[in-house]
SERO-4910 file (N, C-alpha, C, O; in steps of 0.05 Angstrom, whole numbers):
BEGIN
 pado doro    nc1    nc2    nc3   cac1   cac2   cac3    cc1    cc2    cc3    oc1    oc2    oc3
  Met    A    107   -176  -1376    121   -189  -1343    101   -194  -1334     82   -179  -1332
  Lys    A    106   -231  -1324     90   -234  -1307     89   -237  -1281    103   -255  -1271
  Leu    A     74   -220  -1263     76   -217  -1234     69   -241  -1219     51   -257  -1225
  Asn    A     87   -243  -1196     81   -261  -1181     69   -250  -1155     80   -237  -1137
  Arg    A     44   -259  -1156     16   -249  -1129     12   -272  -1111     -9   -275  -1099
  Lys    A     31   -287  -1109     21   -312  -1094     29   -296  -1067     49   -283  -1064
  Gly    A      3   -301  -1044      8   -292  -1023      4   -323  -1001      1   -346  -1010
  Phe    A      5   -317   -968      4   -345   -958    -20   -362   -959    -44   -355   -961
  Thr    A     -8   -392   -955    -40   -410   -963    -54   -408   -938    -47   -396   -918
  Leu    A    -78   -422   -941   -100   -418   -904    -74   -443   -884    -69   -436   -860
  Met    A    -63   -462   -892    -44   -482   -882    -22   -463   -866    -22   -466   -841
  Glu    A     -2   -443   -875     11   -429   -869     -2   -404   -843      6   -401   -820
  Met    A    -19   -393   -854    -39   -377   -828    -42   -390   -814    -25   -390   -796
  Leu    A    -65   -410   -810    -67   -429   -791    -39   -434   -768    -39   -437   -743
  Ile    A    -23   -433   -785      2   -444   -766     15   -414   -755     21   -412   -731
  Val    A     18   -397   -768     23   -375   -753      5   -365   -734     13   -354   -713
  Ile    A    -17   -368   -738    -40   -361   -711    -43   -382   -686    -57   -381   -665
  Ala    A    -20   -407   -699    -34   -428   -675     -8   -422   -656     -8   -424   -632
  Ile    A     11   -414   -670     43   -396   -660     35   -382   -636     38   -388   -613
  Val    A     21   -355   -651     13   -331   -638      3   -341   -612     10   -335   -589
  Ala    A    -19   -362   -623    -30   -367   -591    -23   -381   -571    -34   -377   -549
  Val    A      2   -406   -578     18   -410   -559     38   -383   -543     38   -376   -520
  Leu    A     49   -376   -557     60   -348   -544     48   -331   -528     60   -316   -513
  Ile    A     17   -331   -531      1   -311   -513     -2   -321   -492     -2   -312   -469
  Ser    A     -5   -345   -503    -17   -370   -467      7   -382   -441      7   -393   -419
  Val    A     27   -368   -465     61   -365   -447     59   -341   -438     55   -342   -414
  Ala    A     61   -316   -447     63   -287   -436     42   -273   -418     47   -251   -409
  Val    A     21   -284   -414     -1   -271   -404      5   -282   -370      5   -267   -351
  Pro    A      8   -311   -369     13   -310   -342     35   -302   -329     40   -296   -306
  Met    A     52   -304   -353     82   -289   -339     71   -261   -334     69   -256   -310
  Leu    A     64   -245   -346     61   -212   -351     40   -209   -317     47   -192   -300
  Ser    A     20   -223   -313      4   -232   -302     14   -235   -271      6   -224   -250
  Ser    A     35   -255   -276     43   -263   -244     70   -233   -243     70   -222   -221
  Gln    A     84   -225   -256    103   -205   -250     83   -180   -244     93   -165   -227
  Leu    A     64   -174   -250     41   -144   -246     36   -163   -220     39   -148   -201
  Glu    A     31   -180   -215     22   -182   -180     50   -184   -163     47   -183   -138
  Arg    A     70   -186   -171     95   -185   -151    103   -164   -155    125   -161   -146
  Ser    A     92   -140   -169    105   -115   -168     74   -101   -143     79    -81   -130
  Arg    A     49   -113   -142     34   -102   -130     35   -107    -99     26    -91    -82
  Glu    A     51   -138    -91     64   -147    -72     93   -135    -59    105   -144    -39
  Thr    A    101   -112    -77    117   -104    -77    113    -81    -54    123    -78    -31
  Val    A     93    -66    -71     84    -34    -60     73    -53    -32     86    -45    -12
  Asp    A     54    -74    -25     52    -77     -5     60    -77     22     51    -68     44
  Leu    A     86    -96     10    101   -102     32    119    -70     35    127    -63     57
  Ala    A    122    -55     16    136    -30     26    108    -13     46    114     -7     69
  Asn    A     85     -7     39     67     11     52     74     -4     83     84     12     99
  Val    A     70    -27     92     59    -35    113     94    -39    131     95    -41    155
  Arg    A    116    -40    115    134    -29    132    146    -11    137    165     -9    152
  Ser    A    123     16    114    135     43    132    101     44    151     95     67    144
  Ala    A     84     37    163     64     37    172     85     22    194     90     36    214
  Tyr    A     94      6    194    109     -8    221    133     12    237    139     14    260
  Ala    A    141     23    215    164     40    224    148     65    244    154     74    266
  Gln    A    125     70    225    115     91    232    102     92    270    101    110    288
  Val    A     96     63    267     88     47    300    107     48    316    100     58    337
  Ser    A    125     44    313    154     30    331    152     58    335    140     60    357
  Thr    A    157     80    326    170    100    324    144    120    353    152    134    372
  Glu    A    124    116    347    108    131    354    114    113    386    124    127    404
  Ala    A    109     87    391    110     76    415    138     82    433    141     84    457
  Leu    A    163     86    406    177     92    428    182    122    437    200    129    452
  Leu    A    164    135    426    166    164    437    133    159    462    118    178    466
  Gly    A    130    134    473    107    131    496     78    131    489     60    128    506
  Asn    A     76    135    455     48    136    445     43     99    426     45     90    404
  Thr    A     38     92    451     29     60    447     -2     56    440    -13     35    442
  Gly    A    -17     80    430    -41     76    418    -49     79    395    -72     78    386
  Val    A    -21     83    381    -31     95    341    -33     59    331    -27     37    340
  Thr    A    -44     70    307    -49     40    296    -57     55    264    -72     73    256
  Val    A    -39     34    251    -44     51    217    -56     31    202    -44      9    203
  Thr    A    -75     32    188    -87     11    163    -79     11    145    -77     35    139
  Val    A    -70     -3    125    -54     -5     99    -77    -17     86    -88    -37     97
  Lys    A    -87     -6     62   -106    -24     48    -83    -30     30    -65    -15     21
  Leu    A    -91    -68     25    -69    -79      0    -87    -78    -29   -111    -77    -35
  Lys    A    -61    -80    -45    -64    -81    -65    -67   -108    -86    -81   -107   -105
  Gln    A    -52   -130    -79    -43   -153    -84    -86   -162    -92   -108   -159    -82
  Lys    A    -72   -174   -116   -107   -192   -123   -113   -218   -121   -133   -231   -128
  Gln    A    -82   -227   -108    -85   -258   -104    -84   -260    -72    -77   -239    -61
  Ala    A    -90   -280    -57    -88   -292    -15    -56   -295    -24    -45   -300    -45
  Gly    A    -50   -290      1    -19   -299      7     -9   -284      0    -19   -262     -4
  Trp    A     21   -291     -8     50   -277    -15     58   -295    -46     63   -319    -46
  Gln    A     57   -283    -61     66   -306    -84     99   -296    -86    116   -313    -91
  Ser    A    103   -278    -85    132   -268    -85    160   -268    -60    183   -261    -63
  Ala    A    152   -275    -47    160   -277    -17    153   -293      9    133   -292     23
  Ala    A    174   -306     11    161   -328     29    200   -341     44    219   -347     29
  Pro    A    200   -341     67    179   -325     85    174   -294     78    181   -280     59
  Val    A    160   -291     99    160   -252     88    171   -243    112    169   -253    134
  Asn    A    187   -217    105    200   -211    132    193   -179    133    202   -166    114
  Ile    A    176   -160    157    170   -136    163    178   -133    179    164   -139    199
  Gly    A    212   -118    186    214    -97    212    222   -124    233    218   -123    257
  Gly    A    237   -147    218    237   -169    229    209   -187    248    207   -199    270
  Ile    A    196   -182    231    177   -205    237    177   -224    222    167   -214    202
  Val    A    182   -253    217    183   -268    190    167   -289    198    162   -302    218
  His    A    158   -289    173    129   -304    178    121   -327    159    103   -319    144
  Ser    A    125   -344    155    115   -368    135     86   -368    142     75   -356    161
  Lys    A     69   -390    113     48   -402    112     47   -416    139     33   -411    158
  Ser    A     67   -438    136     52   -461    149     60   -453    178     60   -471    195
  Asn    A     68   -425    188     66   -415    222     43   -414    231     40   -417    255
  Gly    A     18   -408    214    -14   -390    217     -7   -371    242     15   -359    244
  Asn    A    -22   -368    257    -18   -340    277      0   -341    293      5   -361    306
  Thr    A     13   -319    296     31   -311    322     22   -294    343     -2   -287    347
  Asp    A     41   -289    356     37   -259    379     43   -236    358     32   -214    361
  Asn    A     58   -239    339     52   -204    318     45   -214    302     52   -199    284
  Trp    A     30   -241    288     24   -242    255      0   -251    265      0   -267    284
  Lys    A    -29   -241    251    -63   -251    259    -67   -253    229    -56   -237    213
  Gly    A    -82   -270    223    -92   -271    189    -74   -280    170    -58   -298    173
  Asp    A    -78   -267    152    -63   -278    116    -80   -250    100   -103   -241    103
  Ala    A    -58   -239     81    -59   -222     66    -84   -239     46    -83   -263     42
  Glu    A   -106   -222     37   -124   -225     10   -130   -210      3   -126   -189     15
  Pro    A   -147   -213    -26   -151   -187    -46   -167   -166    -35   -185   -173    -19
  Gly    A   -162   -141    -40   -182   -126    -29   -187   -128      3   -209   -122     13
  Gly    A   -165   -136     16   -151   -132     50   -136   -117     51   -126   -101     34
  Ser    A   -134   -121     71   -114    -95     93    -95   -102    116    -99   -122    129
  Cys    A    -76    -88    121    -68   -100    142    -69    -82    168    -63    -59    160
  Glu    A    -73    -82    190    -78    -63    215    -40    -63    226    -27    -83    227
  Val    A    -33    -46    230     -9    -43    248    -11    -29    266    -17     -5    265
  Ser    A     -6    -45    288    -13    -32    319     11    -44    343     28    -62    338
  Tyr    A      7    -30    370     32    -36    385     16    -57    402     -8    -55    406
  Asp    A     28    -73    411     20    -86    449     43    -86    461     66    -89    452
  Lys    A     35    -83    482     62    -68    507     75   -105    515     97   -109    527
  Thr    A     57   -126    506     67   -155    518     91   -159    488    115   -162    494
  His    A     85   -158    469     93   -172    447    109   -152    427    127   -161    413
  Gly    A    105   -134    426    103    -98    413     97    -94    391     72    -91    392
  Val    A    107    -90    364     80    -91    326     68   -111    321     82   -129    311
  Val    A     44   -115    325     27   -128    315     17   -127    290      6   -106    283
  Leu    A     19   -148    275      2   -139    244    -13   -160    238     -5   -183    238
  Thr    A    -42   -149    232    -70   -160    242    -78   -148    201    -75   -128    187
  Trp    A    -90   -178    196    -83   -171    158   -115   -182    153   -130   -194    168
  Ser    A   -119   -176    130   -144   -177    116   -166   -169    133   -163   -153    152
  Gly    A   -191   -181    128   -211   -179    150   -219   -167    173   -237   -151    176
  Thr    A   -202   -177    191   -198   -166    216   -185   -140    219   -187   -131    241
  Ala    A   -176   -130    207   -164   -103    203   -188    -92    215   -211   -100    215
  Ala    A   -169    -59    234   -189    -39    244   -203    -21    217   -203    -30    194
  Pro    A   -214      3    223   -222     17    212   -206     36    196   -186     42    209
  Asp    A   -208     48    175   -183     56    155   -169     79    168   -145     82    165
  Asn    A   -187    102    187   -174    117    202   -164    107    227   -175     93    244
  Pro    A   -140    118    226   -121    112    240   -121    138    276   -125    163    277
  Ser    A   -116    123    293   -119    143    319    -97    158    318    -80    158    300
  Tyr    A    -97    174    343    -79    191    356    -78    191    372    -97    186    387
  Pro    A    -51    198    379    -53    202    412    -59    234    426    -53    239    450
  Phe    A    -68    249    412    -78    277    423   -110    275    402   -119    265    382
  Asp    A   -116    293    422   -151    303    410   -146    312    376   -131    330    371
  Thr    A   -157    301    361   -151    315    340   -181    337    337   -188    338    314
  Lys    A   -191    347    348   -212    363    350   -198    395    359   -210    416    356
  His    A   -176    394    368   -160    415    371   -141    427    360   -118    428    368
  Thr    A   -153    442    336   -134    450    320   -124    482    316   -101    487    310
  Glu    A   -143    502    321   -138    524    329   -120    535    345   -128    545    366
  Phe    A    -91    536    341    -69    537    357    -67    570    362    -59    578    384
  Phe    A    -75    592    341    -72    618    336    -91    629    354    -84    636    376
  Gly    A   -125    632    345   -137    632    360   -150    631    382   -165    647    394
  Glu    A   -140    601    388   -153    592    413   -131    591    436   -138    583    458
  Val    A   -103    598    431    -82    595    454    -70    624    457    -74    640    476
  Leu    A    -50    628    424    -34    650    423    -55    679    431    -50    697    447
  Tyr    A    -74    677    418    -91    710    409   -101    711    439   -107    734    447
  Lys    A   -103    685    459   -125    686    478   -100    701    501   -109    718    516
  Thr    A    -76    696    503    -60    705    529    -61    737    526    -66    753    508
  Glu    A    -51    740    556    -57    775    564    -42    792    552    -49    815    547
  Phe    A    -10    778    542      5    793    533     -4    795    497     -2    817    486
  Trp    A     -8    783    488    -34    790    462    -53    800    457    -60    808    435
  Thr    A    -68    802    480    -92    822    478    -86    845    485   -102    862    478
  Arg    A    -59    855    503    -57    881    511    -48    896    490    -50    921    488
  Gly    A    -35    875    466    -19    894    441     14    887    442     30    891    424
  Asp    A     19    875    467     54    874    465     66    871    452     90    877    452
  Met    A     46    856    428     73    849    407     67    868    381     83    866    363
  Asn    A     45    886    378     35    907    362     56    916    342     53    916    317
  Asn    A     84    924    361    110    939    343    139    912    344    164    914    344
  Asn    A    125    892    344    150    872    346    151    851    315    138    831    313
  Pro    A    166    859    297    174    844    267    176    822    275    172    808    255
  Asn    A    184    798    307    204    777    295    197    763    330    216    762    345
  Phe    A    171    753    338    168    751    365    176    718    367    163    702    354
  Glu    A    191    713    379    193    687    392    184    673    420    190    689    438
  Phe    A    173    654    428    156    652    451    165    611    448    146    597    441
  Asp    A    184    601    450    198    570    456    197    568    487    205    581    506
  Ser    A    181    537    481    166    526    508    192    518    522    188    519    547
  Arg    A    219    510    515    244    511    532    254    540    535    277    537    530
  Cys    A    252    560    538    256    581    548    260    578    578    241    566    587
  Pro    A    275    583    596    276    590    617    266    606    637    282    623    645
  Asn    A    240    607    649    226    629    671    218    651    644    221    675    647
  Ser    A    210    641    623    204    663    607    172    680    617    156    673    634
  Thr    A    172    696    606    152    718    612    126    711    595    103    717    603
  Tyr    A    133    699    573    108    682    562     94    656    558     72    648    551
  Ile    A    111    648    565    105    611    563     85    608    585     65    594    580
  Pro    A     86    619    610     65    613    632     37    626    617     13    621    622
  Gln    A     49    646    594     10    651    592     -3    632    576    -25    621    580
  Ile    A     21    628    547      7    610    528      4    578    540     -7    562    525
  Glu    A     14    567    568      9    540    580    -24    548    594    -43    532    597
  Ala    A    -24    574    600    -51    578    615    -78    570    594    -97    554    598
  Ala    A    -68    591    567    -85    587    544    -94    556    535   -113    551    520
  Leu    A    -78    539    545    -76    510    533    -98    492    546   -111    473    537
  Glu    A    -97    504    570   -112    493    593   -141    496    588   -156    481    601
  Ser    A   -152    511    570   -179    503    563   -183    481    539   -203    475    526
  Met    A   -161    472    536   -154    448    506   -156    419    537   -152    420    561
  Asp    A   -164    395    516   -156    375    529   -142    362    518   -152    359    496
  Asn    A   -114    346    518   -108    330    507    -91    335    476    -83    318    460
  Ser    A    -88    373    473    -82    365    446    -44    370    435    -22    370    447
  Leu    A    -50    372    410    -23    357    402      5    379    418     28    373    415
  Leu    A     -5    408    437     18    417    433     15    412    470     26    428    486
  Gln    A      0    387    481      0    375    509     15    366    510     30    369    529
  Gln    A     21    343    482     36    321    493     71    320    502     90    335    496
  Lys    A     68    296    521     91    294    528    115    299    522    126    283    507
  Asp    A    127    317    529    165    318    525    162    336    500    183    343    489
  Cys    A    141    343    491    136    355    465    160    388    459    166    398    481
  Thr    A    166    396    444    169    430    445    162    442    421    163    435    398
  Leu    A    152    473    437    144    485    413    148    513    413    160    524    432
  Ala    A    139    526    392    151    553    394    131    569    375    126    558    353
  Phe    A    120    591    381    116    605    371    127    621    356    147    626    369
  Leu    A    129    640    327    140    655    316    140    673    292    129    663    272
  Gly    A    151    701    289    142    713    262    133    741    279    142    753    299
  Asp    A    107    745    261    104    783    257     92    789    275     71    776    275
  Gly    A     91    800    289     63    816    319     46    831    294     23    825    289
  His    A     60    850    279     44    868    270     16    862    265     12    838    265
  Glu    A     -6    878    261    -31    879    257    -35    870    220    -29    884    201
  Gly    A    -45    850    220    -52    845    190    -28    825    175    -28    821    150
  Gln    A     -8    814    194      3    798    186      4    761    200     22    751    213
  Glu    A    -17    750    192    -28    727    203    -11    707    189      1    688    199
  Ala    A    -12    715    156      0    699    145     37    692    155     46    669    154
  Asp    A     49    709    162     71    704    176     73    702    205     87    716    220
  Arg    A     60    684    212     65    682    238     66    648    243     47    634    236
  Tyr    A     82    640    253     89    615    263     89    590    278    111    591    290
  Leu    A     79    572    285     81    549    303    101    529    293     96    522    270
  Phe    A    121    518    305    138    498    302    129    487    330    124    494    353
  Trp    A    131    464    314    130    435    339    139    411    333    135    399    312
  Thr    A    150    403    348    157    374    356    158    352    373    160    357    397
  Ser    A    158    326    366    149    312    392    178    308    411    179    301    434
  Leu    A    199    314    394    221    310    405    229    337    429    226    361    427
  Asp    A    239    323    447    252    343    473    285    350    467    306    338    469
  Thr    A    277    375    459    300    395    448    320    397    471    344    397    465
  Lys    A    315    398    490    343    395    520    349    367    518    362    357    536
  Lys    A    338    351    494    353    324    504    366    312    483    384    295    483
  Val    A    350    328    459    368    324    431    394    346    429    417    339    424
  Gly    A    388    367    432    423    388    438    417    405    414    398    403    399
  Pro    A    441    425    413    443    444    389    456    436    369    476    423    373
  Gly    A    448    440    344    462    436    311    452    414    312    471    399    306
  Glu    A    431    400    316    421    369    305    398    382    290    386    402    296
  Lys    A    394    356    259    367    369    246    346    346    260    350    325    273
  Ile    A    322    359    250    302    349    274    272    350    263    262    370    273
  Pro    A    251    338    246    242    344    238    214    357    256    206    349    278
  Val    A    203    377    241    187    384    256    146    391    239    135    385    218
  Leu    A    141    400    253     97    400    246     99    425    241    110    432    261
  Ile    A     96    446    227     91    470    230     52    479    217     40    466    201
  Gln    A     44    501    230     17    506    228     28    538    225     42    550    241
  Thr    A     14    550    194     18    587    199     -7    593    208    -27    580    214
  Gly    A      0    619    209    -23    637    221    -50    641    204    -70    654    211
  Asp    A    -46    625    175    -65    626    162    -81    596    159   -100    584    148
  Gly    A    -67    594    171    -83    561    173    -68    540    156    -77    518    162
  Asn    A    -53    539    141    -38    520    135    -21    503    154    -13    511    176
  Tyr    A    -15    470    140      1    456    144     32    448    132     36    449    107
  Tyr    A     46    442    144     71    431    127     86    423    149     86    433    172
  Val    A    105    396    135    130    380    154    153    396    141    155    400    117
  Ser    A    171    406    162    193    412    151    223    402    172    222    383    188
  Glu    A    243    419    168    265    410    184    275    433    194    276    455    183
  Thr    A    284    425    218    305    459    224    326    446    240    330    421    240
  Thr    A    336    458    250    373    448    262    364    465    296    362    489    300
  Thr    A    361    450    309    365    468    333    377    482    340    401    482    332
  Gly    A    369    503    360    396    530    360    394    531    392    375    525    406
  Glu    A    416    539    398    426    540    427    415    572    434    423    587    416
  Arg    A    397    586    457    402    606    462    404    611    490    401    594    508
  Thr    A    408    639    491    413    648    522    401    669    526    397    688    512
  Lys    A    393    661    557    372    680    572    378    708    572    402    706    579
  Lys    A    376    728    571    384    758    570    378    773    590    389    795    592
  Ser    A    358    763    610    338    771    623    337    764    647    327    741    651
  Glu    A    348    782    676    342    765    703    310    751    711    287    755    708
  Pro    A    324    736    722    337    728    745    354    703    725    379    702    729
  His    A    346    689    711    368    670    691    388    683    670    395    672    648
  Lys    A    396    709    681    412    717    654    431    693    649    436    674    664
  Gly    A    440    698    625    464    681    616    462    649    619    480    632    617
  Glu    A    434    644    624    429    612    628    418    612    598    407    631    586
  Lys    A    428    577    586    422    573    558    402    554    559    394    549    582
  Tyr    A    392    543    542    371    533    532    363    523    505    362    543    491
  Ile    A    356    506    494    355    493    470    324    495    453    304    482    457
  Ala    A    331    519    431    303    521    425    300    506    394    320    504    381
  Val    A    276    496    385    271    480    364    284    490    338    292    476    319
  Ser    A    284    520    340    306    520    313    324    539    316    324    552    336
  Glu    A    343    542    297    368    568    302    348    599    295    329    604    280
  Gln    A    357    608    306    348    641    304    337    648    267    349    644    246
  Ile    A    316    655    271    313    663    246    307    693    245    302    704    267
  Thr    A    306    709    219    303    734    225    291    751    207    285    775    212
  Ser    A    286    735    182    271    753    162    249    727    152    252    703    155
  Arg    A    229    741    139    209    735    134    217    717    110    199    701    104
  Ile    A    245    715     91    250    708     68    262    680     82    265    661     67
  Glu    A    270    677    107    286    654    114    263    628    134    269    605    140
  Tyr    A    236    643    138    211    636    150    202    613    119    200    589    117
  Lys    A    197    633    101    194    615     83    209    599     72    200    593     50
  Lys    A    227    589     76    247    571     61    232    543     78    236    519     75
  Phe    A    220    553     90    200    518    107    179    510    102    164    494    113
  Leu    A    176    527     79    146    530     73    152    507     45    147    520     25
  Lys    A    159    484     40    155    472     12    124    451      6    114    431     15
  Ala    A    118    476    -18    102    462    -28    101    430    -32     80    430    -45
  Asp    A    104    417    -31    106    398    -36    102    377      3     93    354      9
  Ala    A    112    398     18    105    382     42     83    396     57     81    397     82
  Gln    A     69    407     40     40    421     48     16    407     61      7    395     41
  Tyr    A      6    403     75    -20    384     81    -43    400     95    -40    422    106
  Ser    A    -72    382     90   -103    402     85   -106    405    112   -122    422    121
  Ser    A    -91    391    128   -109    382    152    -82    372    173    -64    357    165
  Leu    A    -84    382    202    -69    375    225    -62    341    228    -42    331    238
  Thr    A    -83    327    218    -75    299    224    -65    283    199    -60    259    198
  Glu    A    -62    304    175    -53    291    149    -24    297    159     -7    279    157
  Ala    A    -16    325    173     11    342    177     23    316    191     39    302    179
  Tyr    A     13    310    216     21    297    237     30    273    232     51    264    241
  Asp    A      8    256    210     18    225    196     45    229    183     65    217    188
  Ala    A     43    250    164     72    262    154     94    270    166    115    267    155
  Tyr    A     92    280    189    109    288    214    121    249    224    145    246    220
  Val    A    109    232    231    121    205    244    126    188    216    138    167    219
  Lys    A    118    195    190    135    178    173    163    190    177    183    175    178
  Ala    A    164    226    178    199    232    173    214    225    195    237    217    195
  Leu    A    198    231    217    215    219    244    219    188    245    230    179    266
  Ala    A    211    171    226    221    147    220    240    135    206    249    113    208
  Lys    A    249    159    186    273    160    174    295    158    196    296    162    220
  Asp    A    320    146    170    340    133    182    359    161    202    370    163    224
  Glu    A    353    181    173    372    197    183    371    209    212    392    216    223
  Tyr    A    344    210    228    342    218    256    339    205    276    332    212    298
  Lys    A    346    175    263    357    154    294    371    171    315    364    177    338
  Gly    A    394    178    299    408    191    331    396    209    352    403    208    376
  Val    A    374    231    341    358    238    357    336    235    370    326    247    390
  Arg    A    325    212    352    300    183    374    310    174    401    299    173    423
  Glu    A    344    166    390    353    146    412    357    165    437    357    158    461
  Lys    A    361    194    426    368    220    449    351    225    465    355    236    487
  Cys    A    320    212    452    292    218    469    283    198    485    269    200    506
  Ser    A    292    178    474    274    150    481    286    145    514    278    126    528
***
């Protein structure tokens, strides 16, 4: 039996190669364009997030906060969006510089998101952007709020909490025996996080010796008196062993139990917490941060979420 071993001719192979080359020449630009669109989508999302953060800070009175976003796009300008809309700032290439838009996006560039008291949020693109590190409304060198504040109070050094398994010192408590001493200890600091206008803070946890990890500082930029009881709010948490978290609490109503303000109500940063297990629920591994500034950045982003719009408006 005769086998047919006939293969492709040279001409057929050349035709196939030519077809493949044509397909590649069409596909590669399309793929490159899609990748660029994806990068621009990420850039726009990041800048919009920074816009929300700066807007929220300005709403809280912190108009000096600046956030710089590094761009991922590889081409100058915008390939996928025309005009570009970021937080209501609408811009086309033909507009040039405006009060709220300076420069243009470039490969390897950045966008500085800042706040101007006259024009609102300003987007400054490319090489005119500021350094990568954002500014903060508080002095970032102050981070030791247990050792430099709580543990320096007279009641703590005297050992008043040694046998207390669940203390709570909330800054909204009227005529508290402890809060004035905490405020006095804070005077050794200059513009710390805990000294920000209208903020609410609380030291909570176990006062027994050796229980540092079971002590907590809850902080929010919101005035809980204005927020009211039963409202969910974002909080920044520092633990007694030096870890940082961003979490959510529900504001709780308390009643003063001692004279001269016995029976007076106030709004604490959280509902009553009575056990270690309940405290641990606030400490999520995916919301843990290595520094105060990282935790604060995450807190501001959390506060900017739509779910907290109501409490933001109450405090504006």
